[in-house]
C-alpha positions as CSV (number, residue, x, y, z in Angstrom):
1,M,109.6,132.2,74.3
2,R,110.4,131.7,77.6
3,V,114.1,132.7,79.2
4,N,115.2,130.8,82.1
5,C,112.2,129.6,83.4
6,E,113.5,125.9,84.5
7,K,111.8,126.5,87.9
8,D,108.5,126.8,86.3
9,G,108.1,123.2,87.4
10,I,109.3,123.6,90.9
11,E,106.5,122.2,92.2
12,Q,105.9,118.9,90.7
13,M,109.3,118.2,91.4
14,A,108.8,118.2,94.9
15,L,106.1,116.6,94.8
16,E,107.3,113.7,92.7
17,I,110.1,113.6,96.3
18,L,107.3,113.6,98.1
19,A,106.6,110.6,96.1
20,A,109.6,108.6,96.2
21,A,109.4,109.3,100.4
22,R,105.7,107.8,100.4
23,T,107.3,104.7,98.3
24,A,110.3,103.9,100.3
25,P,109.7,100.3,102.6
26,K,108.5,100.4,105.5
27,A,108.9,97.9,108.1
28,K,105.8,95.2,108.6
29,G,104.3,97.5,105.7
30,F,103.7,100.6,108.8
31,D,102.8,103.4,107.3
32,N,103.8,106.1,109.2
33,I,105.3,108.6,106.9
34,V,103.5,112.3,106.7
35,T,105.0,114.2,104.5
36,Y,104.1,118.5,103.7
37,L,105.4,120.7,100.8
38,L,105.6,124.2,102.4
39,E,104.4,127.2,101.1
40,G,104.6,130.5,100.8
41,D,104.6,132.0,104.8
42,E,105.0,128.5,105.7
43,I,108.3,128.7,105.0
44,E,108.8,132.2,106.5
45,T,106.8,130.6,109.8
46,V,109.2,127.7,110.4
47,A,112.5,130.0,109.3
48,A,111.2,132.5,111.8
49,A,110.8,129.3,114.7
50,M,114.5,128.3,113.5
51,E,116.1,131.2,114.1
52,N,113.9,131.5,118.2
53,L,115.1,127.8,118.8
54,A,118.6,129.0,117.8
55,E,119.7,130.3,121.5
56,K,118.1,126.2,123.2
57,L,119.5,124.2,119.9
58,G,122.8,125.9,118.5
59,A,123.3,129.0,116.4
60,F,123.7,127.3,113.2
61,L,119.4,126.8,112.8
62,I,120.2,131.0,111.6
63,R,122.7,129.7,109.0
64,D,119.9,127.2,108.6
65,A,117.2,130.2,108.6
66,E,117.9,132.0,105.8
67,N,119.0,129.0,103.7
68,L,115.3,127.7,103.9
69,R,114.2,131.4,103.1
70,N,116.3,131.2,99.8
71,S,115.2,127.6,98.7
72,D,113.3,127.5,95.5
73,A,111.0,124.7,97.2
74,V,110.6,123.2,100.9
75,V,109.2,119.5,101.9
76,M,109.0,117.7,105.0
77,I,108.7,114.6,106.2
78,G,107.6,112.5,109.7
79,L,106.9,110.1,111.2
80,K,103.1,110.7,112.5
81,E,103.3,107.9,115.2
82,S,106.0,107.0,116.9
83,R,105.3,104.5,118.8
84,P,107.2,100.3,118.6
85,I,105.3,98.0,116.2
86,G,106.2,95.2,118.3
87,L,109.4,93.6,117.5
88,N,110.8,93.6,120.8
89,C,113.9,94.0,119.3
90,G,115.6,96.1,122.2
91,T,117.6,99.0,119.8
92,C,115.7,101.6,121.4
93,G,116.5,101.1,125.0
94,F,113.9,98.9,126.3
95,E,114.0,95.5,126.9
96,T,110.3,95.0,125.5
97,C,107.9,96.9,123.1
98,A,105.7,97.0,126.5
99,D,108.5,98.5,128.8
100,F,108.9,101.4,126.2
101,K,105.2,102.5,125.7
102,K,105.0,102.5,129.9
103,H,107.6,105.3,129.3
104,E,106.1,108.9,129.5
105,Q,107.0,110.6,125.8
106,T,109.2,113.9,126.0
107,K,106.9,117.0,126.2
108,D,109.6,120.2,125.5
109,T,111.9,119.1,122.8
110,P,111.1,119.3,119.5
111,F,110.4,115.9,118.6
112,V,108.1,113.4,120.8
113,G,110.3,110.8,122.1
114,P,111.8,108.4,122.7
115,I,111.4,106.9,119.0
116,C,110.9,103.2,117.8
117,S,114.5,102.3,116.2
118,V,112.8,100.5,113.3
119,K,110.6,103.6,112.8
120,S,113.5,106.4,112.4
121,V,115.0,103.6,110.4
122,D,112.0,104.1,108.0
123,L,112.2,107.6,108.5
124,G,115.8,107.5,107.6
125,I,115.4,105.2,104.4
126,A,112.1,107.7,103.4
127,L,114.4,110.6,103.3
128,G,116.8,109.1,101.6
129,S,114.9,107.6,99.0
130,A,113.3,111.6,99.0
131,A,116.5,113.2,98.5
132,A,118.2,110.5,95.8
133,K,115.3,111.7,94.0
134,A,116.1,115.6,93.9
135,K,119.9,114.4,92.9
136,D,118.0,112.2,90.0
137,M,116.3,115.6,89.1
138,C,119.0,117.9,89.7
139,L,117.9,119.9,92.4
140,D,120.2,120.7,95.3
141,N,119.0,119.8,98.4
142,R,119.8,119.4,102.2
143,I,118.6,117.4,104.8
144,M,117.8,119.4,107.7
145,Y,117.4,118.6,111.3
146,S,117.3,122.4,112.5
147,A,113.9,123.3,109.8
148,G,111.5,119.7,110.8
149,A,112.4,120.2,114.9
150,A,111.2,124.1,114.3
151,A,108.0,123.1,112.3
152,C,107.6,120.4,115.0
153,K,107.6,122.1,117.9
154,I,105.5,124.8,116.2
155,G,102.9,123.1,115.6
156,L,103.0,123.3,111.8
157,I,102.7,119.8,110.8
158,D,101.0,116.9,112.4
159,A,103.9,115.0,113.0
160,E,106.8,113.2,116.6
161,C,110.0,114.1,114.6
162,A,110.5,115.4,111.1
163,Y,113.0,116.5,108.6
164,A,112.8,118.9,106.0
165,I,114.4,118.9,102.8
166,P,114.7,122.5,100.9
167,L,115.2,122.4,97.1
168,S,117.3,125.1,95.4
169,M,117.9,125.2,91.9
170,S,120.5,127.9,90.9
171,G,124.0,127.9,89.3
172,K,125.8,126.7,92.8
173,S,124.1,124.8,95.5
174,I,122.6,127.6,99.0
175,Y,123.8,124.7,100.8
176,F,127.0,124.2,101.1
177,D,129.7,126.7,101.4
178,R,127.4,128.3,103.6
179,A,130.3,130.2,105.6
180,E,132.0,131.8,102.6
181,M,128.1,132.8,101.6
182,A,127.3,134.7,105.2
183,A,130.3,136.4,104.9
184,A,130.0,137.5,101.4
185,K,126.2,138.4,102.7
186,Q,128.1,140.6,105.7
187,M,130.4,142.3,103.8
188,K,127.3,143.4,101.1
189,K,126.0,145.6,104.2
């Protein structure tokens, strides 16, 4: 007999979540989405990087780093190539895609920018599909800018922009009521 063995399937569930991101619709059929399943020490590497970025980006990264460490699995979804796709839509702030391409990309920020707004929408749809799949499997999850920014900044993943979706299977979501959780943790010390 196996008891409380539900977490045995977490890796397979994470792979199904990444499949949902991969099959999400993409503008003009260009698939610039990259997906990752963090393993073992990679989660700690990202959590430590988040803590290091907290002074620059905000104290919430410290809270999010603890959430990452307490997760059962972490998936990352990002954009490999964020340059324009030739629609000349103007939503990026440039009149044409050619004007956009002349602009030098940022180097000192967690994400490389500017990013084609159409590709940003593609990334958002992929993230939404992944989060919906996690919900369908009753996994607690939260889309985190903080973990994606840290992974990009340290070069752990090959993406110009990425977000993490940590996954948890527990009696209560670790991603909400986080102020309450932090206070409880402080009381234990």
